[in-house]
Structure formats: C-alpha cells, structure tokens
C-alpha positions in Angstrom: -32.4 -35.7 47.8 -32.1 -35.8 44.1 -28.5 -37.5 42.5 -29.1 -36.3 39.0 -26.4 -34.4 37.3 -29.0 -31.3 37.1 -27.4 -27.8 37.6 -28.5 -25.8 40.7 -27.1 -22.2 40.7 -25.2 -19.9 38.3 -21.6 -21.8 39.5 -22.4 -25.4 37.6 -21.1 -25.0 33.9 -23.9 -25.1 31.8 -25.9 -23.3 29.1 -25.5 -21.9 25.6 -22.3 -22.1 23.6 -22.1 -18.5 21.7 -19.4 -18.1 19.0 -18.1 -14.6 17.9 -17.1 -14.2 14.6 -14.7 -11.4 13.9 -14.4 -10.0 10.3 -11.5 -8.5 9.1 -11.4 -5.5 7.9 -8.9 -4.9 4.6 -6.6 -2.4 5.2 -6.2 0.9 2.9 -4.7 1.1 -0.6 -2.6 3.8 -1.3 -1.8 5.1 -4.9 1.7 6.2 -5.1 2.4 8.9 -7.8 5.0 10.2 -9.6 4.8 14.0 -10.7 6.3 16.1 -13.6 9.1 18.1 -13.7 11.3 19.9 -16.7 14.7 18.6 -15.0 14.6 14.8 -14.0 16.1 12.8 -17.2 12.9 10.2 -18.6 15.9 7.9 -18.5 15.7 8.1 -14.4 12.5 7.8 -14.1 12.2 4.2 -16.0 14.7 3.3 -13.8 13.0 4.3 -10.4 9.7 2.3 -11.9 12.4 -0.7 -12.6 13.9 -0.7 -9.8 11.0 0.2 -7.3 7.8 -0.7 -8.8 9.3 -4.1 -10.3 8.1 -2.8 -14.0 9.2 -4.1 -16.6 11.5 -1.4 -19.1 7.9 -1.3 -21.7 6.1 -1.0 -18.6 7.8 1.8 -17.2 8.5 3.6 -20.3 4.9 3.5 -20.6 4.2 5.7 -16.9 7.3 7.9 -17.8 5.4 8.8 -20.9 2.0 9.2 -19.3 4.0 11.0 -16.7 5.8 13.4 -18.7 2.4 14.0 -20.9 -0.1 14.7 -18.6 1.5 15.8 -15.1 1.4 12.7 -12.9 1.1 8.8 -12.9 0.9 5.8 -11.2 3.4 3.7 -10.2 1.6 1.3 -8.1 -1.2 0.7 -5.1 0.1 -0.7 -1.9 -0.9 -0.6 2.0 0.0 2.4 3.7 3.2 1.2 4.6 4.2 -0.1 1.8 3.3 3.1 -0.1 5.2 4.9 2.6 8.3 3.4 2.0 8.3 3.3 -1.6 8.0 7.0 -1.6 10.8 7.7 0.7 13.4 5.2 -1.5 12.3 6.8 -4.4 12.9 10.6 -2.8 16.4 9.1 -1.5 17.8 8.1 -4.3 16.4 11.2 -6.3 17.8 13.4 -4.0 21.0 11.9 -3.8 21.1 11.8 -7.3 20.5 15.6 -7.4 17.2 15.5 -9.5 14.0 17.3 -8.5 11.8 14.2 -8.4 8.7 14.2 -6.7 6.9 11.6 -5.4 3.8 11.1 -3.5 0.9 9.4 -2.3 -2.6 9.2 -1.9 -5.2 7.3 -0.5 -7.2 4.9 -2.6 -11.4 5.4 -2.8 
C-alpha cells in the first residue's frame, strides 16, 4: 500500500478551481417628462422643477419655457423606481393644487 497523499476517488478534494464572475447589469433609465397645458401657471411648473428635481431657478425656468414652446420637456433621467416616485409626487401636488399638469415617464434608449 502506498503512503503518498494522492487522491484515489471522487471524494478526495482535489481538482481544478473555477471562478465564476458575475457581471452586474446597469438598471434601465427613464426620462421624467412634463407636458404643456393651457391652464397650469408657469410659476407652478418652475416650483415643481425646483422642489422635486433640484433645479436652480434658472434651470427650472429654462425647462419650463421649453415645455411651453415645444409641448414637452425632460425634468431628469432616473432609475425606474425613482422616476415612478417623482411622477407620482408631481401628479399628487398638481391635483392637490387643482392644476391639470401631466407628468409621465418613458424608457431612455
């Protein structure tokens, strides 16, 4: 009988070690959009942009004017959950303030 420590069967723990690398997929991003209407005051839209999207007065005014002139404007780009929350917050405040402002989200491609 041999005294060497050579594995003799499948239960002996020797072999090739393998390492599995998992690549983390980046989450999909979504644009939050404000839609123009003829009734929501411009100042209210600026307030929304400052409060929920952390825009400066100048940035908010620029986005608001873009919405006013083109019909739609991007408030920001976020992960799905964040975008969904921001849309809900904007819509809730607009309803409570009795404004017909519409806010939506769409997947960024």
